[in-house]
C-alpha positions as CSV (number, residue, x, y, z in Angstrom):
1,M,-10.6,-84.6,-14.9
2,K,-7.5,-82.5,-15.2
3,K,-9.3,-79.6,-16.9
4,K,-12.1,-79.7,-14.3
5,L,-9.7,-79.6,-11.4
6,V,-7.8,-76.7,-12.9
7,S,-11.0,-74.8,-13.7
8,I,-12.4,-75.2,-10.2
9,L,-9.1,-74.3,-8.6
10,L,-8.9,-71.1,-10.7
11,S,-12.4,-70.2,-10.0
12,A,-11.9,-70.7,-6.3
13,A,-8.8,-68.5,-6.4
14,M,-10.8,-65.8,-8.2
15,V,-13.4,-66.0,-5.5
16,A,-10.7,-65.4,-2.9
17,A,-9.4,-62.5,-4.9
18,M,-12.8,-60.9,-5.1
19,L,-13.2,-61.3,-1.3
20,T,-10.0,-59.4,-0.7
21,G,-10.9,-56.2,1.1
22,C,-14.3,-57.5,2.2
23,G,-13.4,-60.7,3.9
24,S,-11.1,-63.7,4.2
25,G,-9.6,-64.9,7.4
26,S,-7.2,-66.8,9.4
27,T,-8.3,-68.9,12.3
28,T,-6.9,-69.4,15.8
29,E,-7.4,-72.8,17.2
30,S,-9.5,-73.0,20.4
31,A,-10.5,-75.9,22.4
32,P,-14.0,-77.0,21.2
33,A,-15.1,-78.0,24.6
34,E,-14.1,-74.6,26.1
35,S,-15.3,-72.0,23.7
36,A,-18.9,-70.9,23.3
37,P,-20.4,-71.5,19.8
38,A,-20.3,-68.5,17.6
39,E,-23.5,-66.5,17.8
40,S,-22.8,-64.1,14.9
41,T,-25.1,-64.0,11.9
42,A,-22.6,-62.0,9.9
43,A,-21.8,-64.9,7.6
44,E,-24.4,-67.5,6.8
45,T,-22.2,-69.8,4.7
46,T,-23.4,-73.2,3.5
47,A,-22.2,-75.8,1.1
48,E,-24.8,-74.6,-1.4
49,T,-23.7,-70.9,-1.3
50,T,-20.1,-71.9,-1.7
51,A,-20.9,-73.9,-4.8
52,E,-23.0,-71.1,-6.2
53,T,-20.2,-68.5,-5.6
54,V,-17.7,-70.7,-7.4
55,A,-20.1,-71.3,-10.2
56,E,-20.9,-67.6,-10.6
57,T,-17.3,-66.5,-10.6
58,A,-16.4,-69.2,-13.1
59,T,-19.3,-68.2,-15.4
60,E,-17.9,-64.6,-15.4
61,A,-14.6,-66.1,-16.5
62,G,-16.4,-67.3,-19.6
63,T,-15.4,-71.0,-19.7
64,E,-17.8,-73.9,-19.5
65,E,-15.4,-76.1,-17.5
66,A,-14.8,-73.3,-15.0
67,A,-18.6,-73.1,-14.3
68,A,-18.7,-76.8,-13.3
69,D,-20.4,-77.7,-10.1
70,P,-17.8,-78.6,-7.5
71,A,-19.7,-81.9,-7.1
72,S,-18.5,-82.8,-10.6
73,V,-14.9,-82.5,-9.6
74,T,-13.2,-85.8,-9.1
75,G,-9.7,-86.6,-7.8
76,E,-7.9,-88.1,-4.8
77,F,-5.0,-87.5,-2.5
78,T,-3.4,-88.8,0.7
79,Y,-3.3,-86.5,3.7
80,W,-1.1,-87.1,6.8
81,T,-1.4,-85.3,10.0
82,Y,-0.8,-85.4,13.8
83,T,-4.1,-84.0,14.9
84,D,-7.6,-85.4,15.0
85,S,-9.0,-82.0,14.1
86,A,-8.0,-82.6,10.5
87,N,-11.2,-84.7,10.4
88,N,-13.1,-81.5,10.6
89,L,-11.3,-80.1,7.5
90,V,-12.0,-83.2,5.5
91,T,-15.6,-83.3,6.5
92,E,-16.3,-79.7,5.5
93,F,-14.3,-80.0,2.3
94,N,-16.2,-83.0,1.2
95,K,-19.5,-81.2,1.7
96,I,-18.4,-79.0,-1.2
97,Y,-16.4,-81.5,-3.1
98,P,-18.0,-84.9,-2.4
99,N,-16.2,-86.7,-5.2
100,V,-12.7,-85.8,-4.2
101,K,-11.5,-88.7,-2.1
102,I,-9.1,-88.0,0.7
103,D,-7.2,-90.8,2.4
104,L,-6.7,-89.2,5.8
105,Q,-4.1,-90.8,8.1
106,V,-3.6,-89.5,11.7
107,F,-0.4,-90.5,13.5
108,G,0.7,-89.9,17.1
109,G,2.5,-86.7,17.8
110,D,5.7,-88.3,19.0
111,E,6.2,-90.4,15.9
112,Y,4.9,-88.0,13.3
113,K,7.8,-85.8,12.7
114,T,10.2,-88.7,12.2
115,K,7.6,-90.5,10.0
116,I,7.1,-87.5,7.6
117,L,10.9,-86.8,7.5
118,T,11.7,-90.4,6.6
119,A,9.1,-90.5,3.9
120,L,10.4,-87.3,2.3
121,Q,14.0,-88.4,2.5
122,S,13.3,-91.8,1.0
123,G,10.8,-90.7,-1.5
124,T,8.7,-93.7,-0.7
125,D,5.0,-93.6,0.2
126,V,5.1,-89.8,0.6
127,P,1.7,-88.3,1.2
128,D,0.3,-85.8,-1.3
129,V,-0.6,-83.4,1.5
130,F,0.8,-83.3,5.1
131,D,0.6,-81.1,8.2
132,L,3.6,-79.7,10.0
133,E,3.6,-78.3,13.5
134,E,5.1,-74.8,14.2
135,N,7.8,-76.1,16.5
136,Y,9.5,-77.9,13.6
137,M,7.8,-76.6,10.5
138,Y,10.6,-74.3,9.5
139,E,13.1,-77.2,9.5
140,F,11.2,-78.5,6.4
141,L,9.9,-75.4,4.4
142,D,13.2,-74.7,2.6
143,S,13.2,-78.1,1.0
144,D,12.4,-78.3,-2.7
145,L,10.3,-81.4,-1.9
146,I,7.6,-79.0,-0.6
147,A,5.6,-77.3,-3.3
148,D,5.7,-73.5,-3.7
149,L,2.1,-72.6,-3.3
150,S,2.3,-69.9,-6.0
151,Y,0.7,-72.6,-8.2
152,I,-2.6,-71.9,-6.5
153,N,-2.2,-68.1,-6.6
154,V,-1.7,-68.2,-2.9
155,E,-0.9,-64.4,-2.6
156,D,-4.5,-63.7,-3.7
157,L,-5.9,-66.3,-1.4
158,V,-4.3,-64.9,1.7
159,A,-4.3,-61.2,0.8
160,D,-6.4,-60.3,3.8
161,Y,-4.7,-62.6,6.3
162,Y,-3.1,-61.0,9.4
163,E,0.5,-60.0,8.6
164,F,2.0,-62.5,11.0
165,Q,0.0,-65.3,9.5
166,K,1.4,-64.5,6.0
167,A,4.9,-64.4,7.5
168,Q,4.4,-67.8,9.1
169,M,3.6,-69.5,5.8
170,K,6.9,-68.6,4.1
171,D,10.3,-70.2,3.8
172,S,13.5,-68.3,4.4
173,K,13.4,-67.0,0.8
174,G,9.9,-65.6,1.2
175,N,8.1,-68.3,-0.8
176,Y,4.7,-69.4,0.5
177,K,5.2,-73.1,1.3
178,A,2.5,-73.9,3.9
179,M,-1.2,-73.0,4.3
180,I,-2.2,-71.8,7.7
181,F,-6.0,-71.3,8.3
182,Q,-6.3,-70.5,12.0
183,S,-4.7,-68.1,14.5
184,S,-3.6,-68.7,18.1
185,P,-3.0,-65.3,19.6
186,V,-1.8,-65.3,23.2
187,A,-4.1,-63.5,25.7
188,I,-4.4,-62.8,29.4
189,W,-7.0,-65.2,30.7
190,Y,-8.8,-64.2,34.0
191,L,-11.9,-64.9,36.1
192,R,-14.3,-62.0,36.2
193,D,-15.4,-62.3,39.8
194,A,-11.8,-62.6,41.0
195,C,-10.7,-59.5,39.0
196,E,-13.8,-57.5,40.2
197,E,-12.6,-58.2,43.8
198,W,-8.9,-57.5,43.4
199,L,-8.7,-55.2,40.4
200,G,-12.0,-53.4,40.7
201,T,-13.0,-54.3,37.2
202,S,-13.7,-57.3,34.9
203,D,-13.8,-55.3,31.7
204,P,-11.1,-56.6,29.3
205,D,-10.3,-53.1,27.9
206,E,-9.9,-51.7,31.4
207,I,-7.7,-54.6,32.4
208,A,-5.5,-54.2,29.3
209,A,-5.1,-50.4,30.0
210,M,-4.2,-51.1,33.6
211,F,-1.1,-53.0,32.7
212,P,1.1,-51.3,30.0
213,D,4.4,-52.8,31.2
214,W,6.0,-55.1,33.7
215,E,6.4,-52.5,36.3
216,S,2.7,-51.9,36.6
217,I,2.1,-55.7,36.8
218,I,4.6,-56.1,39.5
219,T,3.4,-53.1,41.5
220,K,-0.3,-54.1,41.4
221,G,0.6,-57.7,42.1
222,E,2.5,-56.8,45.3
223,E,-0.5,-54.7,46.4
224,I,-2.9,-57.6,45.9
225,Y,-0.6,-60.1,47.6
226,E,-0.4,-57.9,50.7
227,A,-4.1,-57.1,50.7
228,S,-5.0,-60.7,50.4
229,G,-2.8,-61.8,53.3
230,G,-0.5,-63.7,50.9
231,T,-3.3,-65.8,49.4
232,V,-3.7,-64.2,45.9
233,H,-1.1,-63.7,43.2
234,L,-1.4,-61.7,40.0
235,W,1.2,-63.3,37.8
236,P,1.9,-67.1,37.3
237,N,5.7,-67.4,36.8
238,I,8.6,-65.7,35.2
239,A,8.8,-68.1,32.2
240,E,5.4,-66.7,31.0
241,M,7.1,-63.3,30.5
242,V,9.0,-64.6,27.6
243,K,5.8,-65.9,26.0
244,V,4.4,-62.3,26.1
245,E,7.3,-60.5,24.6
246,A,9.0,-63.1,22.3
247,F,7.6,-61.9,19.0
248,S,8.0,-58.2,19.8
249,F,11.8,-58.4,19.4
250,E,14.2,-59.1,16.6
251,P,14.8,-62.9,16.5
252,L,17.7,-64.1,18.5
253,V,19.1,-65.9,15.4
254,R,18.8,-64.5,11.9
255,D,20.6,-65.7,8.8
256,G,22.4,-68.2,11.0
257,V,23.9,-65.5,13.2
258,L,23.2,-65.1,17.0
259,N,22.4,-61.5,18.0
260,I,21.2,-60.9,21.5
261,S,19.7,-57.4,21.5
262,D,19.2,-55.1,24.4
263,D,15.5,-56.0,24.4
264,W,16.4,-59.6,25.3
265,M,18.8,-58.4,28.1
266,N,16.2,-56.0,29.5
267,L,13.7,-58.9,29.6
268,I,16.1,-60.9,31.8
269,E,16.2,-57.9,34.2
270,S,12.4,-57.7,34.2
271,M,12.2,-61.5,34.9
272,R,14.7,-61.0,37.8
273,T,12.6,-58.3,39.3
274,M,9.4,-60.3,38.9
275,Y,11.0,-63.4,40.6
276,A,11.9,-61.4,43.7
277,S,8.4,-59.9,43.8
278,S,5.3,-61.2,45.7
279,A,3.3,-60.6,42.5
280,N,4.9,-63.8,41.2
281,A,3.1,-67.1,42.2
282,E,5.9,-69.2,40.5
283,L,3.5,-71.9,39.6
284,G,4.7,-74.1,36.7
285,S,2.8,-73.4,33.5
286,W,0.3,-76.1,32.6
287,S,0.8,-77.8,36.0
288,S,-2.2,-79.0,38.0
289,E,-1.4,-76.5,40.8
290,W,-1.3,-73.6,38.3
291,A,-4.6,-74.6,36.7
292,A,-6.3,-75.2,40.1
293,A,-5.1,-71.8,41.5
294,W,-6.5,-70.0,38.4
295,N,-9.8,-71.8,38.5
296,E,-10.2,-71.0,42.2
297,G,-9.4,-67.3,41.7
298,T,-6.2,-67.3,43.8
299,L,-4.1,-66.7,40.6
300,L,-5.6,-63.9,38.7
301,F,-3.8,-64.2,35.3
302,R,-2.8,-67.0,33.0
303,I,-1.1,-66.4,29.7
304,M,-2.6,-68.8,27.1
305,P,-3.4,-68.9,23.4
306,S,-7.0,-69.3,22.3
307,W,-6.8,-73.0,22.4
308,D,-6.7,-73.1,26.2
309,Y,-7.5,-76.5,27.7
310,F,-7.3,-75.7,31.4
311,T,-10.5,-74.0,32.4
312,D,-13.0,-75.8,34.6
313,W,-16.1,-74.8,32.7
314,D,-18.4,-76.6,35.1
315,A,-17.3,-74.1,37.7
316,N,-16.5,-71.0,35.6
317,A,-18.8,-70.9,32.6
318,G,-19.8,-67.3,32.1
319,N,-17.0,-66.1,34.5
320,V,-14.0,-66.2,32.1
321,G,-12.5,-63.2,30.3
322,V,-9.6,-62.6,28.0
323,A,-7.6,-59.3,27.7
324,V,-5.0,-58.0,25.3
325,P,-1.5,-58.1,26.8
326,F,0.8,-55.1,26.4
327,K,2.9,-57.0,23.9
328,A,1.4,-59.4,21.3
329,S,2.5,-62.9,20.4
330,Y,1.1,-66.3,19.3
331,E,1.7,-69.9,20.3
332,G,1.2,-72.9,18.1
333,A,0.3,-73.3,14.4
334,T,-0.3,-76.0,11.9
335,G,0.9,-75.6,8.3
336,T,-0.6,-77.7,5.5
337,C,1.9,-78.5,2.8
338,V,1.9,-80.2,-0.6
339,Y,4.5,-82.7,-1.8
340,N,6.2,-81.2,-4.8
341,N,6.5,-84.5,-6.7
342,S,2.9,-85.5,-6.1
343,E,0.8,-86.7,-9.0
344,N,-2.2,-85.2,-7.3
345,K,-1.1,-81.6,-6.9
346,E,-4.1,-80.2,-8.6
347,A,-6.6,-82.0,-6.2
348,A,-4.3,-81.0,-3.3
349,G,-4.5,-77.4,-4.5
350,V,-8.2,-77.4,-4.5
351,F,-8.1,-78.6,-0.9
352,L,-5.7,-75.8,0.2
353,T,-7.6,-73.2,-1.7
354,Y,-10.7,-74.2,0.2
355,L,-8.9,-74.0,3.6
356,A,-7.9,-70.4,2.7
357,S,-11.5,-69.5,1.8
358,S,-13.7,-67.2,3.8
359,E,-16.4,-70.0,3.5
360,F,-14.3,-72.6,5.4
361,Q,-12.8,-70.2,7.9
362,T,-16.3,-69.0,8.8
363,V,-17.6,-72.5,9.3
364,N,-14.4,-73.5,11.1
365,M,-15.2,-70.8,13.7
366,E,-18.9,-71.3,13.9
367,S,-18.8,-75.1,14.1
368,Y,-15.3,-75.8,15.6
369,N,-14.5,-72.6,17.6
370,Q,-11.2,-71.8,15.8
371,V,-10.4,-68.2,15.4
372,P,-9.9,-67.4,11.7
373,A,-6.5,-66.5,10.1
374,S,-8.2,-64.0,7.9
375,K,-8.6,-60.6,9.5
376,T,-11.7,-59.9,7.3
377,V,-13.5,-63.0,8.4
378,T,-12.6,-62.5,12.0
379,D,-13.8,-58.9,12.0
380,T,-16.9,-59.7,10.1
381,L,-17.9,-62.5,12.5
382,A,-17.0,-60.2,15.4
383,E,-19.8,-57.8,14.5
384,G,-22.4,-58.4,17.2
385,F,-20.5,-61.5,18.5
386,T,-20.9,-62.5,22.1
387,S,-19.8,-65.6,24.0
388,A,-21.8,-66.9,26.9
389,D,-18.9,-68.8,28.4
390,F,-16.9,-65.6,28.4
391,G,-19.6,-63.6,30.2
392,G,-21.0,-62.2,27.0
393,Q,-17.6,-60.8,25.9
394,N,-16.9,-60.3,22.2
395,I,-13.7,-62.5,22.3
396,L,-13.3,-62.4,18.5
397,A,-12.9,-58.6,18.7
398,T,-10.3,-59.1,21.5
399,Y,-8.4,-61.7,19.5
400,S,-8.4,-59.5,16.4
401,Q,-6.8,-56.7,18.4
402,I,-4.0,-59.0,19.5
403,C,-3.5,-60.4,16.0
404,D,-3.3,-56.8,14.6
405,K,-0.4,-56.1,17.0
406,I,1.7,-59.3,16.3
407,E,4.8,-58.4,14.3
408,G,5.0,-60.0,10.9
409,I,8.4,-61.7,11.4
410,T,9.1,-64.6,9.1
411,P,10.3,-67.4,11.4
412,D,13.0,-69.9,10.5
413,K,14.1,-73.2,12.1
414,Y,15.9,-71.3,14.8
415,T,13.2,-68.8,15.9
416,R,11.0,-70.8,18.3
417,A,13.8,-73.1,19.4
418,S,16.1,-70.2,20.3
419,Q,13.2,-68.5,22.2
420,N,12.6,-71.7,24.2
421,L,16.3,-72.1,25.0
422,F,16.5,-68.5,26.1
423,Q,13.5,-68.9,28.3
424,N,14.9,-72.0,30.0
425,A,18.4,-70.4,30.5
426,A,17.0,-67.2,31.9
427,T,14.4,-68.9,34.1
428,N,16.8,-71.4,35.6
429,G,19.7,-69.0,35.9
430,I,17.6,-66.4,37.8
431,K,16.4,-69.1,40.2
432,E,20.0,-70.3,40.7
433,G,21.2,-66.7,41.4
434,K,23.3,-66.4,38.3
435,D,24.3,-63.1,36.8
436,N,23.4,-62.1,33.2
437,D,26.8,-63.1,31.8
438,A,26.4,-66.6,33.2
439,I,22.8,-66.9,31.9
440,I,23.9,-65.9,28.4
441,E,26.8,-68.4,28.5
442,D,24.4,-71.2,29.5
443,F,22.1,-70.1,26.6
444,K,24.9,-70.1,24.1
445,S,26.1,-73.5,25.2
446,E,22.6,-75.1,24.8
447,L,22.1,-73.3,21.5
448,H,25.4,-74.5,20.2
449,D,24.7,-78.1,21.3
450,Q,21.4,-78.1,19.3
451,Y,22.6,-76.0,16.3
452,P,26.4,-76.0,16.1
453,E,26.3,-74.2,12.7
454,I,25.0,-71.0,14.3
455,V,27.7,-68.2,14.3
456,M,28.2,-66.7,17.7
457,E,30.3,-63.9,19.0
């Protein structure tokens, strides 16, 4: 069994290497109920063609074992996760590898982080494979208990991933420790009829070109508010401004040292100007009022990743558009890791190799509406792609534009947490009338309480 697993793993890795330059992809998670099925015929991938590709590549390698049908591969591993969508991964994997048994266990989000941390610390009942959510993933990746994925030739597997996706998969030393197979780029979500009325266009490229900075957003938002008699706002709230810009700046904390650059201070000033402006609806993100205003067309823009869950599709199917913001960022990710002391690392490696493949990322988009992590797969599927729910827009091409712009910054355990604390301190401080010095002091205090080891000025 061991030889067969290694052979199939190597052949799958070679397939990925061959696809470099012509297609492999990362996927961005989108709500299945809210995204139109992929209509592209660019990749007609099936379990049979995947098996044939593996077999053909293995044959070229000149070994009998490597040419084995994936159906002949046997093995097993446990897989822990916090998301029901992992069932889709297992289902598709077992179509190719029907005799690799996966014991999938899904736990509630609130208990999951503690559960996986306790298992790793105790060394008892540790799963062979487990998912980590972006908000806390980088608290784990430096641990030697998580396998370095170089054992599955990961650099070849992800060679055509978007740069920010490759950065997300690494620990602080630059080692690949998690497999990410989907993207979640942040976009401007809008209703076409509302934007036709108030902006004079519903074309995503024209909307993106109309707003190259905060000044243009504020100016146009004030015009719309006045013209509508105070019934329509362009921008949702000042907190969303951090979401747009957060991954365009140097991280607030790097190598354990706090450094608040001028970019972050300028963002506070832009937030302050927006707060005083009639462009700003100041509706809480993800609140019922925020969602209702957008679905009714009285709030023109929402800033959301591709896994949006707040659209009333009964009312707005075919009326939704997404545009590229003037700065690019992402929100949310799931990293799939392997326990370094697992006795089933080879079977786990076959699974992660499959997740990185163009075959899986294609079916993951076509069947489950998740944007690929691979630029090649995304761009291949985008050829001729249209989405009925999005008014016939080629949303994959739009998302690929955003992903191309996202900086390839390798996060650490402080990156997202410090962004969130900065967002809260700036938002609350501006509303309370505090000056910049007071806002920064509040931010430093909260950051120190959560991470006392961080070196501050």
